[in-house]
N, CA, C and O atoms as a GROMACS GRO file, in nm:
protein
  312
    1MET      N    1  -0.192   3.042   3.873
    1MET     CA    2  -0.121   3.101   3.966
    1MET      C    3  -0.160   3.131   4.098
    1MET      O    4  -0.275   3.102   4.130
    2LEU      N    5  -0.085   3.184   4.179
    2LEU     CA    6  -0.134   3.217   4.329
    2LEU      C    7  -0.194   3.344   4.327
    2LEU      O    8  -0.166   3.432   4.244
    3SER      N    9  -0.280   3.355   4.422
    3SER     CA   10  -0.361   3.475   4.432
    3SER      C   11  -0.269   3.594   4.467
    3SER      O   12  -0.160   3.575   4.522
    4GLN      N   13  -0.314   3.716   4.435
    4GLN     CA   14  -0.227   3.846   4.449
    4GLN      C   15  -0.202   3.856   4.604
    4GLN      O   16  -0.100   3.912   4.643
    5GLU      N   17  -0.284   3.807   4.688
    5GLU     CA   18  -0.261   3.810   4.832
    5GLU      C   19  -0.148   3.761   4.874
    5GLU      O   20  -0.070   3.815   4.953
    6LYS      N   21  -0.132   3.608   4.800
    6LYS     CA   22  -0.034   3.549   4.848
    6LYS      C   23   0.104   3.584   4.781
    6LYS      O   24   0.213   3.562   4.835
    7ILE      N   25   0.089   3.632   4.674
    7ILE     CA   26   0.237   3.685   4.634
    7ILE      C   27   0.282   3.817   4.684
    7ILE      O   28   0.401   3.846   4.691
    8GLU      N   29   0.184   3.901   4.721
    8GLU     CA   30   0.199   4.007   4.819
    8GLU      C   31   0.262   3.986   4.942
    8GLU      O   32   0.344   4.066   4.986
    9ARG      N   33   0.223   3.867   5.013
    9ARG     CA   34   0.271   3.806   5.126
    9ARG      C   35   0.396   3.758   5.109
    9ARG      O   36   0.482   3.784   5.193
   10ILE      N   37   0.420   3.692   5.012
   10ILE     CA   38   0.573   3.638   4.982
   10ILE      C   39   0.658   3.747   4.947
   10ILE      O   40   0.779   3.724   4.940
   11ASN      N   41   0.617   3.862   4.925
   11ASN     CA   42   0.719   3.985   4.886
   11ASN      C   43   0.746   4.058   5.033
   11ASN      O   44   0.853   4.097   5.079
   12GLU      N   45   0.620   4.065   5.090
   12GLU     CA   46   0.635   4.104   5.241
   12GLU      C   47   0.722   4.059   5.308
   12GLU      O   48   0.809   4.132   5.355
   13LEU      N   49   0.721   3.911   5.331
   13LEU     CA   50   0.804   3.844   5.408
   13LEU      C   51   0.948   3.848   5.368
   13LEU      O   52   1.041   3.861   5.447
   14SER      N   53   0.957   3.838   5.237
   14SER     CA   54   1.087   3.855   5.177
   14SER      C   55   1.163   3.992   5.219
   14SER      O   56   1.277   3.991   5.265
   15ARG      N   57   1.082   4.115   5.198
   15ARG     CA   58   1.153   4.241   5.248
   15ARG      C   59   1.164   4.232   5.404
   15ARG      O   60   1.259   4.284   5.463
   16ARG      N   61   1.073   4.170   5.464
   16ARG     CA   62   1.097   4.163   5.635
   16ARG      C   63   1.227   4.082   5.654
   16ARG      O   64   1.314   4.126   5.730
   17SER      N   65   1.243   3.969   5.589
   17SER     CA   66   1.345   3.889   5.615
   17SER      C   67   1.499   3.942   5.600
   17SER      O   68   1.595   3.891   5.658
   18LYS      N   69   1.506   4.054   5.511
   18LYS     CA   70   1.630   4.127   5.462
   18LYS      C   71   1.652   4.250   5.580
   18LYS      O   72   1.765   4.291   5.608
   19THR      N   73   1.544   4.296   5.638
   19THR     CA   74   1.541   4.395   5.739
   19THR      C   75   1.581   4.365   5.868
   19THR      O   76   1.690   4.377   5.925
   20LYS      N   77   1.448   4.313   5.912
   20LYS     CA   78   1.431   4.264   6.064
   20LYS      C   79   1.464   4.121   6.087
   20LYS      O   80   1.506   4.083   6.196
   21GLY      N   81   1.446   4.047   5.994
   21GLY     CA   82   1.433   3.909   6.031
   21GLY      C   83   1.299   3.832   6.053
   21GLY      O   84   1.204   3.899   6.094
   22LEU      N   85   1.284   3.715   6.034
   22LEU     CA   86   1.140   3.663   6.058
   22LEU      C   87   1.146   3.554   6.165
   22LEU      O   88   1.246   3.485   6.183
   23SER      N   89   1.032   3.543   6.236
   23SER     CA   90   1.001   3.476   6.330
   23SER      C   91   1.004   3.346   6.294
   23SER      O   92   1.012   3.325   6.173
   24ASP      N   93   0.999   3.215   6.395
   24ASP     CA   94   0.996   3.089   6.327
   24ASP      C   95   0.882   3.061   6.231
   24ASP      O   96   0.893   3.012   6.119
   25GLU      N   97   0.765   3.101   6.296
   25GLU     CA   98   0.646   3.079   6.234
   25GLU      C   99   0.642   3.160   6.087
   25GLU      O  100   0.599   3.099   5.990
   26GLU      N  101   0.682   3.280   6.074
   26GLU     CA  102   0.691   3.353   5.946
   26GLU      C  103   0.787   3.288   5.850
   26GLU      O  104   0.763   3.282   5.729
   27ALA      N  105   0.902   3.237   5.908
   27ALA     CA  106   0.991   3.153   5.814
   27ALA      C  107   0.912   3.038   5.769
   27ALA      O  108   0.892   3.028   5.648
   28GLU      N  109   0.869   2.959   5.841
   28GLU     CA  110   0.776   2.857   5.797
   28GLU      C  111   0.676   2.883   5.707
   28GLU      O  112   0.653   2.799   5.620
   29GLU      N  113   0.599   3.004   5.712
   29GLU     CA  114   0.504   3.053   5.634
   29GLU      C  115   0.560   3.096   5.497
   29GLU      O  116   0.500   3.070   5.392
   30GLN      N  117   0.659   3.152   5.502
   30GLN     CA  118   0.752   3.183   5.376
   30GLN      C  119   0.782   3.059   5.293
   30GLN      O  120   0.740   3.043   5.178
   31GLN      N  121   0.869   2.961   5.369
   31GLN     CA  122   0.890   2.839   5.288
   31GLN      C  123   0.766   2.766   5.222
   31GLN      O  124   0.779   2.716   5.110
   32ASN      N  125   0.634   2.757   5.294
   32ASN     CA  126   0.532   2.704   5.235
   32ASN      C  127   0.490   2.776   5.133
   32ASN      O  128   0.457   2.721   5.028
   33LEU      N  129   0.484   2.922   5.151
   33LEU     CA  130   0.436   3.014   5.032
   33LEU      C  131   0.534   2.980   4.902
   33LEU      O  132   0.492   2.945   4.792
   34ARG      N  133   0.649   2.994   4.933
   34ARG     CA  134   0.735   2.943   4.805
   34ARG      C  135   0.712   2.813   4.740
   34ARG      O  136   0.706   2.801   4.618
   35GLN      N  137   0.700   2.716   4.825
   35GLN     CA  138   0.677   2.580   4.787
   35GLN      C  139   0.552   2.587   4.688
   35GLN      O  140   0.555   2.545   4.573
   36GLU      N  141   0.428   2.654   4.757
   36GLU     CA  142   0.333   2.643   4.658
   36GLU      C  143   0.337   2.716   4.539
   36GLU      O  144   0.280   2.670   4.440
   37TYR      N  145   0.403   2.835   4.534
   37TYR     CA  146   0.414   2.921   4.416
   37TYR      C  147   0.503   2.833   4.315
   37TYR      O  148   0.475   2.832   4.195
   38LEU      N  149   0.605   2.764   4.363
   38LEU     CA  150   0.703   2.676   4.266
   38LEU      C  151   0.612   2.565   4.216
   38LEU      O  152   0.617   2.539   4.096
   39GLN      N  153   0.532   2.501   4.291
   39GLN     CA  154   0.459   2.395   4.253
   39GLN      C  155   0.346   2.462   4.143
   39GLN      O  156   0.328   2.395   4.042
   40LYS      N  157   0.281   2.567   4.152
   40LYS     CA  158   0.190   2.615   4.043
   40LYS      C  159   0.256   2.666   3.931
   40LYS      O  160   0.203   2.665   3.820
   41PHE      N  161   0.390   2.718   3.954
   41PHE     CA  162   0.455   2.770   3.848
   41PHE      C  163   0.495   2.656   3.755
   41PHE      O  164   0.469   2.664   3.635
   42ARG      N  165   0.555   2.554   3.806
   42ARG     CA  166   0.587   2.422   3.708
   42ARG      C  167   0.484   2.356   3.654
   42ARG      O  168   0.501   2.303   3.544
   43SER      N  169   0.361   2.346   3.720
   43SER     CA  170   0.251   2.288   3.662
   43SER      C  171   0.205   2.367   3.549
   43SER      O  172   0.168   2.304   3.449
   44SER      N  173   0.199   2.507   3.547
   44SER     CA  174   0.172   2.603   3.456
   44SER      C  175   0.283   2.598   3.344
   44SER      O  176   0.245   2.618   3.228
   45PHE      N  177   0.394   2.576   3.365
   45PHE     CA  178   0.492   2.559   3.277
   45PHE      C  179   0.482   2.429   3.193
   45PHE      O  180   0.507   2.428   3.072
   46LYS      N  181   0.446   2.324   3.262
   46LYS     CA  182   0.450   2.203   3.208
   46LYS      C  183   0.339   2.196   3.088
   46LYS      O  184   0.356   2.139   2.980
   47SER      N  185   0.204   2.277   3.136
   47SER     CA  186   0.104   2.260   3.064
   47SER      C  187   0.120   2.347   2.928
   47SER      O  188   0.048   2.329   2.830
   48GLN      N  189   0.230   2.450   2.935
   48GLN     CA  190   0.240   2.532   2.808
   48GLN      C  191   0.316   2.444   2.739
   48GLN      O  192   0.294   2.437   2.618
   49MET      N  193   0.421   2.358   2.798
   49MET     CA  194   0.528   2.302   2.707
   49MET      C  195   0.452   2.194   2.625
   49MET      O  196   0.488   2.164   2.511
   50GLU      N  197   0.344   2.136   2.689
   50GLU     CA  198   0.277   2.014   2.658
   50GLU      C  199   0.180   2.086   2.514
   50GLU      O  200   0.130   2.006   2.434
   51GLY      N  201   0.162   2.220   2.494
   51GLY     CA  202   0.102   2.266   2.393
   51GLY      C  203   0.189   2.301   2.275
   51GLY      O  204   0.145   2.332   2.164
   52VAL      N  205   0.310   2.296   2.306
   52VAL     CA  206   0.415   2.330   2.183
   52VAL      C  207   0.420   2.233   2.094
   52VAL      O  208   0.405   2.116   2.129
   53ARG      N  209   0.441   2.268   1.967
   53ARG     CA  210   0.432   2.204   1.850
   53ARG      C  211   0.574   2.255   1.763
   53ARG      O  212   0.567   2.376   1.742
   54VAL      N  213   0.653   2.216   1.728
   54VAL     CA  214   0.792   2.250   1.652
   54VAL      C  215   0.762   2.195   1.510
   54VAL      O  216   0.725   2.081   1.482
   55VAL      N  217   0.786   2.304   1.425
   55VAL     CA  218   0.762   2.290   1.291
   55VAL      C  219   0.897   2.353   1.205
   55VAL      O  220   0.932   2.469   1.229
   56ASP      N  221   0.956   2.288   1.125
   56ASP     CA  222   1.066   2.328   1.055
   56ASP      C  223   1.014   2.426   0.947
   56ASP      O  224   0.894   2.444   0.924
   57PRO      N  225   1.122   2.490   0.880
   57PRO     CA  226   1.076   2.587   0.754
   57PRO      C  227   0.995   2.510   0.663
   57PRO      O  228   0.916   2.580   0.600
   58GLU      N  229   0.993   2.380   0.637
   58GLU     CA  230   0.949   2.329   0.523
   58GLU      C  231   0.792   2.270   0.572
   58GLU      O  232   0.715   2.217   0.491
   59GLY      N  233   0.763   2.286   0.705
   59GLY     CA  234   0.625   2.276   0.740
   59GLY      C  235   0.627   2.135   0.826
   59GLY      O  236   0.529   2.110   0.897
   60GLN      N  237   0.709   2.068   0.821
   60GLN     CA  238   0.737   1.929   0.891
   60GLN      C  239   0.739   1.943   1.056
   60GLN      O  240   0.808   2.015   1.129
   61ASP      N  241   0.656   1.866   1.080
   61ASP     CA  242   0.649   1.840   1.248
   61ASP      C  243   0.805   1.780   1.305
   61ASP      O  244   0.850   1.668   1.278
   62VAL      N  245   0.861   1.864   1.374
   62VAL     CA  246   1.011   1.822   1.424
   62VAL      C  247   1.004   1.841   1.568
   62VAL      O  248   1.099   1.880   1.636
   63THR      N  249   0.853   1.801   1.626
   63THR     CA  250   0.875   1.816   1.788
   63THR      C  251   0.941   1.697   1.844
   63THR      O  252   0.912   1.582   1.808
   64PRO      N  253   1.034   1.727   1.938
   64PRO     CA  254   1.114   1.615   2.003
   64PRO      C  255   1.040   1.505   2.031
   64PRO      O  256   0.921   1.529   2.055
   65ALA      N  257   1.078   1.380   2.036
   65ALA     CA  258   1.016   1.246   2.041
   65ALA      C  259   0.961   1.242   2.216
   65ALA      O  260   0.854   1.198   2.257
   66LYS      N  261   1.064   1.298   2.292
   66LYS     CA  262   1.000   1.304   2.420
   66LYS      C  263   0.900   1.380   2.456
   66LYS      O  264   0.828   1.334   2.546
   67LEU      N  265   0.868   1.504   2.405
   67LEU     CA  266   0.762   1.579   2.414
   67LEU      C  267   0.637   1.502   2.359
   67LEU      O  268   0.534   1.492   2.426
   68LYS      N  269   0.649   1.456   2.248
   68LYS     CA  270   0.553   1.379   2.203
   68LYS      C  271   0.506   1.265   2.285
   68LYS      O  272   0.386   1.243   2.295
   69ARG      N  273   0.599   1.189   2.346
   69ARG     CA  274   0.559   1.086   2.433
   69ARG      C  275   0.483   1.149   2.544
   69ARG      O  276   0.372   1.101   2.568
   70VAL      N  277   0.520   1.238   2.609
   70VAL     CA  278   0.454   1.322   2.725
   70VAL      C  279   0.321   1.361   2.696
   70VAL      O  280   0.227   1.345   2.774
   71LYS      N  281   0.311   1.420   2.567
   71LYS     CA  282   0.154   1.448   2.511
   71LYS      C  283   0.078   1.351   2.512
   71LYS      O  284  -0.034   1.356   2.562
   72GLY      N  285   0.133   1.238   2.453
   72GLY     CA  286   0.038   1.108   2.447
   72GLY      C  287   0.012   1.049   2.599
   72GLY      O  288  -0.100   1.012   2.634
   73GLU      N  289   0.097   1.046   2.662
   73GLU     CA  290   0.079   1.008   2.797
   73GLU      C  291  -0.038   1.084   2.862
   73GLU      O  292  -0.123   1.019   2.922
   74ASN      N  293  -0.046   1.216   2.853
   74ASN     CA  294  -0.135   1.291   2.909
   74ASN      C  295  -0.261   1.310   2.836
   74ASN      O  296  -0.356   1.364   2.891
   75ASN      N  297  -0.266   1.270   2.716
   75ASN     CA  298  -0.389   1.276   2.657
   75ASN      C  299  -0.455   1.125   2.692
   75ASN      O  300  -0.579   1.127   2.695
   76ARG      N  301  -0.404   1.022   2.712
   76ARG     CA  302  -0.455   0.904   2.771
   76ARG      C  303  -0.539   0.920   2.894
   76ARG      O  304  -0.649   0.870   2.916
   77GLY      N  305  -0.473   0.991   2.965
   77GLY     CA  306  -0.519   1.011   3.114
   77GLY      C  307  -0.647   1.096   3.115
   77GLY      O  308  -0.712   1.104   3.220
   78HIS      N  309  -0.686   1.161   3.004
   78HIS     CA  310  -0.800   1.261   3.015
   78HIS      C  311  -0.922   1.191   2.946
   78HIS      O  312  -1.031   1.249   2.940
   0.00000   0.00000   0.00000
């Protein structure tokens, strides 16, 4: 995830945008920070999903085929 400093800066810019408004530079900084946050969030979420295995009550692996394919593709790359 992002550093605590960057998260605090995102929040600060958000508060300021609601009260005083942002300069062009601040608006650009806010957009860049948001994009970085989303990129890291998506990457983290994807990693978590790739570690998921679905098992039914009988103990059978019922992980969706698409997720199995993604896992296989990523394991070949490592």
